[in-house]
C-alpha positions as CSV (number, residue, x, y, z in Angstrom):
1,M,-23.7,10.8,-40.4
2,A,-25.4,11.3,-37.0
3,F,-24.8,14.3,-34.8
4,W,-23.3,13.4,-31.5
5,R,-21.6,15.0,-28.5
6,L,-20.7,12.3,-26.0
7,Y,-17.9,12.7,-23.4
8,Y,-16.3,10.1,-21.1
9,H,-13.7,10.0,-18.5
10,L,-12.0,6.5,-18.6
11,V,-9.3,5.1,-16.3
12,W,-7.5,1.7,-16.4
13,A,-4.5,0.3,-14.6
14,T,-1.4,-1.8,-15.3
15,K,-1.7,-5.4,-14.2
16,G,-1.2,-5.7,-10.5
17,R,-0.8,-1.9,-10.4
18,E,2.8,-2.4,-11.3
19,P,4.6,1.0,-11.9
20,L,5.4,0.2,-15.6
21,I,4.6,3.6,-17.1
22,T,7.9,5.3,-16.8
23,A,8.7,8.8,-18.1
24,T,10.5,7.2,-21.0
25,L,7.5,5.0,-21.9
26,E,4.8,7.7,-21.3
27,Q,5.3,9.6,-24.6
28,E,5.2,6.5,-26.7
29,L,2.2,5.1,-24.8
30,Y,0.1,8.2,-24.8
31,G,0.9,8.9,-28.5
32,Y,-0.1,5.4,-29.4
33,I,-3.4,5.6,-27.4
34,V,-4.3,8.9,-29.1
35,G,-3.5,7.5,-32.5
36,K,-5.5,4.4,-32.0
37,A,-8.5,6.4,-30.6
38,D,-8.4,8.6,-33.6
39,S,-8.3,5.6,-36.0
40,L,-11.5,4.4,-34.2
41,G,-13.2,7.7,-34.9
42,C,-12.9,9.0,-31.3
43,I,-11.7,12.4,-30.1
44,T,-9.2,12.6,-27.3
45,H,-9.6,15.6,-25.1
46,A,-7.0,14.7,-22.5
47,I,-4.7,11.9,-21.6
48,N,-2.3,11.5,-18.6
49,G,-1.7,9.3,-15.6
50,T,0.8,7.9,-13.2
51,A,3.2,5.0,-13.2
52,D,0.4,2.5,-12.7
53,H,-2.7,3.9,-14.5
54,V,-4.0,6.0,-17.3
55,H,-6.8,8.6,-17.5
56,L,-8.4,9.4,-20.8
57,V,-11.1,12.0,-21.6
58,S,-12.6,11.0,-24.9
59,S,-15.6,11.4,-27.1
60,I,-16.7,8.0,-28.4
61,P,-19.1,7.9,-31.3
62,P,-22.4,6.0,-30.6
63,K,-21.6,3.4,-33.3
64,L,-18.8,2.1,-31.0
65,S,-19.5,0.7,-27.6
66,I,-17.4,1.8,-24.7
67,A,-16.4,-1.8,-23.9
68,T,-15.2,-2.3,-27.5
69,F,-13.3,1.0,-27.5
70,V,-11.5,0.2,-24.2
71,G,-10.8,-3.4,-25.2
72,Q,-9.3,-2.4,-28.6
73,L,-7.2,0.3,-27.0
74,K,-5.8,-1.9,-24.2
75,G,-5.2,-4.9,-26.5
76,S,-3.6,-2.8,-29.2
77,V,-1.4,-0.9,-26.8
78,C,-0.1,-4.2,-25.2
79,H,0.7,-5.7,-28.6
80,H,2.5,-2.5,-29.7
81,L,4.5,-2.1,-26.6
82,N,5.5,-5.7,-26.3
83,H,6.7,-5.8,-29.9
84,Y,8.5,-2.4,-29.9
85,P,12.2,-3.5,-29.4
86,A,13.4,0.0,-28.6
87,L,11.5,0.0,-25.4
88,N,13.1,-3.2,-24.2
89,L,10.1,-4.2,-22.0
90,A,9.8,-7.6,-20.5
91,V,6.0,-7.8,-20.7
92,F,3.5,-5.0,-20.5
93,E,-0.1,-5.9,-19.4
94,W,-3.2,-4.1,-18.3
95,Q,-5.5,-5.1,-15.4
96,R,-8.8,-6.6,-16.6
97,G,-11.3,-3.8,-15.6
98,Y,-11.7,-0.1,-16.3
99,G,-13.6,2.8,-14.9
100,V,-15.9,5.0,-17.1
101,F,-17.8,8.1,-16.2
102,S,-20.1,10.0,-18.5
103,L,-19.8,13.7,-18.6
104,G,-22.0,16.6,-19.8
105,H,-20.5,19.3,-21.9
106,K,-20.3,21.6,-18.8
107,Q,-18.1,19.0,-17.0
108,L,-15.7,18.5,-19.9
109,E,-13.3,21.3,-19.0
110,I,-13.2,20.2,-15.4
111,A,-12.4,16.6,-16.4
112,V,-9.7,17.7,-18.8
113,E,-8.0,19.8,-16.1
114,Y,-8.2,16.9,-13.6
115,V,-6.6,14.6,-16.1
116,K,-3.9,17.1,-17.1
117,R,-2.9,17.5,-13.4
118,Q,-2.9,13.7,-12.5
119,K,0.7,13.6,-11.3
120,E,0.2,16.8,-9.2
121,H,-3.1,15.4,-7.7
122,H,-1.3,12.2,-6.7
123,Q,1.7,14.0,-5.2
124,Q,-0.5,16.4,-3.2
125,G,-3.1,13.9,-2.2
126,T,-5.9,15.8,-4.0
127,I,-7.2,13.0,-6.1
128,I,-11.0,12.4,-6.4
129,P,-11.2,8.7,-5.3
130,I,-14.2,7.7,-7.4
131,L,-12.3,8.9,-10.5
132,E,-9.4,6.6,-9.7
133,R,-11.4,3.4,-9.7
134,C,-10.7,0.8,-12.4
135,E,-12.7,-2.1,-11.1
136,D,-15.6,-3.1,-8.9
137,E,-14.7,-3.4,-5.2
138,D,-16.6,-6.1,-3.4
């Protein structure tokens, strides 16, 4: 097995930025994402978000492309949530794009803290705008 230390800050949003991620849904959603990431051989350092988007700090092994990782997470989460009767959701969908930022080991702790405090950052207006982007803006 190869030695690797790769860190990424990822962000993606609900379709149309709809506020679908309720406090009730959050625990199921984040738990499922962490479990799926683990099954893909990835390490989750932090996960959090708001009602319309998710931030994830993760280590993704070099054998797995970032696009494949995000695609599998997003697709699997939608399938799970839309087929989990206890949640009683109409339809849960993600927006097409995502944002990804590579981190060095020295930035890992800062990124983890930023993600852990997502709700606080949004309430206080202390977000870092570039880290909130999920798609190209023309």
